[in-house]
C-alpha positions in Angstrom: -3.1 20.0 -18.0 -3.6 16.3 -17.4 -5.1 15.7 -13.8 -4.9 11.8 -13.7 -3.0 9.5 -15.9 -6.3 7.7 -16.6 -6.4 10.4 -19.1 -3.4 9.6 -21.0 -3.9 6.8 -23.6 -0.6 5.2 -24.1 -1.5 2.7 -26.6 -4.5 0.4 -27.8 -4.3 -3.4 -27.6 -7.1 -5.3 -29.4 -9.6 -2.6 -29.0 -8.8 -1.9 -25.5 -7.1 1.4 -24.6 -4.2 1.1 -22.2 -3.8 4.3 -20.1 -0.7 5.7 -18.3 -2.1 4.4 -14.9 -1.9 0.9 -16.1 1.5 1.2 -17.9 3.0 3.1 -14.9 1.9 0.4 -12.5 3.4 -2.3 -14.8 6.6 -0.1 -14.6 6.6 0.0 -10.7 5.8 -3.8 -10.5 8.9 -4.4 -12.9 11.2 -2.2 -10.8 10.2 -3.7 -7.5 10.7 -7.2 -8.9 14.0 -6.4 -10.6 15.3 -4.9 -7.5 14.3 -7.9 -5.3 15.7 -10.2 -8.0 19.0 -8.2 -7.8 19.2 -8.1 -3.9 18.3 -11.7 -3.4 20.0 -13.5 -6.2 22.9 -14.6 -3.8 20.9 -14.3 -0.8 22.2 -17.4 1.4 23.2 -18.0 5.0 26.6 -19.1 3.8 27.4 -15.9 1.8 29.1 -12.8 3.6 26.8 -9.8 4.0 26.8 -7.0 1.4 25.4 -3.6 0.8 22.2 -5.0 -0.9 21.7 -7.6 1.8 22.2 -5.1 4.6 19.6 -2.4 3.2 17.2 -5.2 2.5 17.5 -6.1 6.3 17.0 -2.9 7.3 14.0 -2.3 5.4 12.3 -5.8 6.3 13.2 -5.2 10.1 11.8 -1.7 10.0 8.5 -2.5 8.3 8.2 -5.7 10.8 8.8 -3.5 14.1 6.2 -1.1 12.7 3.7 -3.9 12.5 4.5 -5.5 15.9 3.8 -2.3 17.3 0.6 -2.3 16.1 -0.7 -5.9 16.2 -0.2 -8.1 19.1 0.0 -11.5 17.3 0.7 -12.9 13.8 2.9 -10.1 13.0 5.1 -11.9 10.2 2.2 -13.1 7.8 0.6 -9.5 8.2 4.0 -8.0 7.3 3.9 -9.7 3.9 0.7 -8.0 3.0 1.2 -4.6 4.5 4.8 -4.4 3.5 4.0 -5.0 -0.2 1.4 -2.3 0.0 4.0 0.1 1.5 6.7 -0.7 -1.0 4.5 -0.4 -4.0 3.0 2.9 -2.8 6.2 4.4 -1.7 8.0 3.5 -4.9 5.1 4.9 -7.1 5.3 8.3 -5.3 9.0 8.3 -5.4 9.1 7.9 -9.0 7.4 11.3 -9.2 10.9 12.7 -9.9 11.2 10.8 -13.0 10.3 13.2 -16.0 6.9 12.1 -17.6 6.2 9.6 -14.8 2.7 10.1 -13.3 2.4 7.9 -10.1 -0.4 5.2 -10.5 -1.5 6.4 -7.0 -2.7 9.6 -8.4 -5.4 7.8 -9.9 -8.7 6.8 -8.2 -9.0 3.4 -10.0 -5.6 2.5 -8.4 -6.0 3.8 -4.8 -9.6 2.0 -5.1 -7.9 -1.3 -6.1 -5.5 -1.0 -3.3 -8.3 -0.3 -0.8 -10.2 -3.2 -2.2 -7.5 -5.5 -1.6 -7.4 -4.4 2.3 -11.2 -5.0 2.2 -10.6 -8.5 1.0 -7.5 -9.1 3.2 -9.4 -8.3 6.4 -12.0 -11.1 6.4 -9.4 -13.3 5.0 -6.9 -12.9 8.2 -9.9 -12.7 10.3 -11.3 -16.1 9.0 -8.0 -17.6 8.9 -7.2 -16.6 12.7 -10.5 -17.7 14.2 -12.8 -19.2 11.7 -15.8 -18.1 9.9 -18.1 -18.2 13.3 -15.6 -16.1 15.0 -15.3 -13.5 12.2 -19.1 -13.3 11.6 -19.7 -12.8 15.1 -17.8 -9.6 15.3 -20.4 -8.0 13.4 -23.1 -8.4 15.8 -20.9 -7.3 18.7 -21.5 -5.7 21.2 -25.4 -6.4 20.2 -27.0 -7.5 17.0 -28.6 -4.0 16.6 -25.0 -3.1 15.6 -24.9 -5.5 12.7 -25.8 -2.7 9.8 -23.5 -0.2 11.4 -20.6 -2.7 11.7 -21.2 -3.6 7.9 -21.2 0.0 6.9 -18.2 0.8 9.0 -16.5 -2.3 7.3 -17.0 -0.9 3.8 -16.4 2.9 4.8 -12.8 1.8 5.8 -11.8 1.0 2.3 -13.4 4.2 0.9 -11.7 6.4 3.3 -8.3 4.5 2.6 -8.8 5.1 -1.1 -10.0 8.8 -1.0 -7.1 9.8 1.6 -4.4 8.3 -0.6 -5.9 9.5 -3.8 -6.6 13.0 -2.4 -3.1 13.7 -1.0 -1.3 12.4 -4.1 -3.5 14.3 -6.6 -3.4 17.7 -4.3 0.4 17.5 -4.8 0.3 17.1 -8.4 -2.3 19.7 -9.1 -0.5 22.3 -7.0 2.9 21.6 -8.7 1.2 22.0 -12.0 -0.2 25.3 -11.0 3.2 26.6 -9.7 4.8 25.4 -12.8 2.9 27.8 -15.0 3.8 30.6 -12.3 7.4 30.0 -11.6 8.5 27.4 -13.8 12.0 27.1 -12.2 11.9 27.5 -8.5 8.6 26.3 -7.1 8.3 23.0 -8.7 11.5 21.9 -7.4 10.4 22.6 -3.7 7.0 20.8 -4.5 8.7 17.7 -5.7 10.6 17.7 -2.5 7.7 18.0 -0.7 5.8 15.5 -2.7 8.5 12.7 -2.0 8.2 13.4 1.7 4.1 13.3 1.5 4.4 10.3 -0.6 6.4 8.4 1.9 4.1 9.5 4.7 0.9 8.3 2.7 2.5 4.9 1.9 3.4 4.6 5.7 0.0 5.7 7.0 -2.1 3.5 4.2 0.2 0.4 5.3 -0.3 0.9 9.1 -3.9 1.5 8.6 -4.2 -1.9 6.7 -2.3 -3.4 9.5 -4.8 -1.8 12.1 -7.9 -3.3 10.4 -6.4 -6.7 9.9 -5.1 -6.7 13.6 -8.6 -5.8 14.8 -10.0 -8.7 12.9 -7.3 -11.1 14.4 -6.9 -9.6 17.7 -8.9 -12.1 19.9 -7.8 -15.4 18.5 -5.0 -16.7 16.2 -5.1 -19.8 14.0 -2.5 -22.5 15.1 -0.8 -22.5 12.0 -0.2 -18.6 11.9 1.3 -19.0 15.6 3.6 -21.5 14.3 4.6 -19.3 11.5 5.4 -16.3 13.7 7.4 -18.5 16.0 9.5 -20.0 13.3 
């Protein structure tokens, strides 16, 4: 039983072994890009609304409303980042129903990369919001003695994000594999349905936590450019 797609080598390219995690990540990215191009190819103000446009607006409005409930400012530019995370993780987990497809989120390398992107995004948004000085000042609040603890807390956020997402996705895959050997016809169907539900929940939690972390770094001040973007 393969516990992670990292163990599955799909092909070798110039001496580099390309595993199923990388290939499946490319597939998810291609599907997202393809769906986006298909829905937005005739997306113009003068065009009458259609099903694809309506579905896209519903998804965007839903993500935006959730982000606005978490952050008090700069919701739109945060939506671009957190919304992308949500769509990638959600589609990865939804494709669990495709025979032979192992979600890239069931690999610790993928979840670690997603968590690393959040760790990089937090200071980027924080510096863009209030400047370098304001962001660095948050590490010595409420006292300079808190500097090492704040630094540790910053990195522990990313670790907790990666382990939480990886653990939940992997646990569902392992349980489904075990039940497949016990009752190969009935239990796997139920586990796949539960896996889809928990996959969507994990995508939502990951995106919301990323939004919370970014919001905490931009809570007290906003860069004028970001304010103009939200008002537009």
